[in-house]
C-alpha positions, 0 to 999 in steps of 0.5 A: 503481544510481545513485551518489546512492542509494549515497551517501545510503544510506551517510549513513544509517548515521552518521545513525542511529548519531548519533540513537541515541546522542542518544536514549540520552543525552537519556533520561538527562538527562530522567530526572535533570531537575528536572521528573522527579526531583521526581516520582521521585527519582534513586537511580542517579546514583552507581552509573551516572554519565553517563561510564559510561552513555555508554560503555554507549550507545556500544556499544548503538548499534553493536549496534542498527545490526546489527539495523537492517541485518538489518531492511532499513533499509539496503537500497538502494532508489530509491523511498522508502516513508516509512510502511514505513521508519517501521514498520521503525524501530519494529520494529528498536528494538523488537527492540533493546530486547528484546535489552537486556531479555533480556541484563539477565535472563541477567546477572541484574542489574537495570538502574538505571532502567527509565524510562531504557530506555523513554524511550531506546526511544521517543526512538530511534524518533523521532529515527531517523525524524527523521534519515532524514526529514532525509537524504531531504529533502536528497535530494529537494531535489537531485532536484527542483532539480538532477535529481541522482539521477534515473533516465532511463527509455525506455518501450516501448509505445503502449497505455493502460498505457504512457500512464498510465505516462508520465503517472504519472511526469510527475506524481510527480517525487519517484519519481526517474524521468525519461522520456528516450525513448519507442518505440512498438514494440519496435525494438532499433535505435531503443533502441540510438540512444537508449542511444548518446546516453547518455540511458537508465539503464533500459528499461520495457516497457509492452506485453508482447504481443511474441513471446518471441524479441523479448523475449529479444533485448531482455533480451540487449541490456539485459545487454550495455548494462548497462541495467536492464529492467522490464516490466508483468506480464500477468494470468498473470504477476501470478497466478503469483508465489506459489508453494511448493516441496516437496522431500519426494518423489523430484522437487521438486513446485511448488505454486501457492498461491491466496493468501499469506493462509493459516493464522495470517495468515488468523486475525489478519486476521479478528480485526483486521477484527472489532476495527476494524470495531466500533470504526469503527461506534461512532465513526461512529455519530453521522455515520451517523445524520445521513446516515440522516436526510438520505437519508430527507428527500431521497427516498423509499425505504429508507435502507439499500440492500442490493446483491447481490454476489459474495464468497468464499463466494458471493452476499451483501448489501453494505450502503450508504447509498442514493445513487440514486433508488429505481427505479434501484437494481439488485438482486433485492430491488427491483421496478424492477431490470429498468428500472435495468439497461436504463437502465445499458445505454442510458447505456453506449451513449450515453457509449461507456464502457470495455470490461469486465464492470463498469459504471462511470460518472462523473456518474451521473444517477440519483444523488440530491442527497445521493447525489452528496455521499455518493458523492463522499466515499465516506460511502455505504460506512460501513454496509459496516463491518457487512459486515465485523463479520459476516465477509462482507467484509474491511477490505482486499481486492478490490472486490466485484462484482455477479452480472451483472458476474461473469458477464462474467468470464473464467477468470483474473478469477475469482482475485479470489474466493480472498479476501474482498472488502474495503471498500478495496483496492489497486485502489481506492487506485491509481486509483479508478474510472479503472482498466478492469477488466483493470487493476483485476483485475491489481492485485487478483491482485497484492494476493492473491498478495502479501498482508502485514500491512504492505501492509494497513496501508499501504492502510488509511492511504492510503484516507482521503487518496484518499477525500478528495483523490483525483484519480481520483474520479468 
């Protein structure tokens, strides 16, 4: 672990304490200010003077730091995830607030001002978040301008995934990684020369199709040199991370669960899907009405295009605004689907498209003028909120594919059918149409195995930015 990470994580503790104390004191002054006291007279200042209150805040702030620790806010990480950190701050401060309420209830005494408690909670969330932004800003400044804290990585491999990793590291210096070397094949002698020059903190294995013996030797090498080792998982490794051990029988039994989305999580996700989809349909209804008019005026054919896709419970129709000329709309409901399929095959041959069962093409000549605009900004997908409302899709999940595409799946690809497909998903925000199918399947399987509400929230919040500003859109 780089010393800089340790230092800046340690600095968070006094910063958090100061911000918590400041939040508590500020809440007191806000409550006793003329603006608030005119609205509601102050009746507690004699029973709870500032000095006594400050002593209480002094102790409570220490207690909240312990809650922060349990919540993982002082876990040392190289990559800072602002949204995840903010959500943890909200949860930790809320837990601290509940602890205070329970204490007051057990003690059997009313606190002198509920307003102070509420404002202190809100200020604690905002000020702690601000303090951490300040610390992270200093850390990023030192990283960008002086390279202090950057982790030097040696990348092993020469395939497309390895090239993408090197490209992404170069395009995202805020991650704190620097590619200090590249070895095209797993060669321990070449790696040792790089390590001897003190140019490696970590080795990242991009290609994993090496014999197990070589991988074990690399692991031993990294352990001997005290270097971290990371690797890109293959499809099987990505699919076998979610397990449960049952010790009820004479021997431990390992269950390979299809997905982490089970039980109450599945119920809660469906409720959230329904509520958000309903709200979005209401909010976007004026925009959808305008789009419907433009589609109708631009070309002949139906406004809504029903495209047959495969989901959790079999085939279903995905609703989209029609963005192609009618004769190129593929699907059993359209008379020209055979011509469209033949045209797809011709395009694939002419443009030498990526291998895989899914047809992807940038600058598709079949699109209408309005269709190109809708597809560019993902507006053609707005009717899919109806699919979510009826339960055929989810807000977040794997990308739904057509039956003819699914027919080209290998067995391990079909794991994406363990949950409902989504309007957006981890694969969609990770690379859009630039991803080949194997990469997309790998990312979708990771999502299925590691599902959480926090991950869903991050995907949904990131989706609009990718849709509007994503570099990978065709």
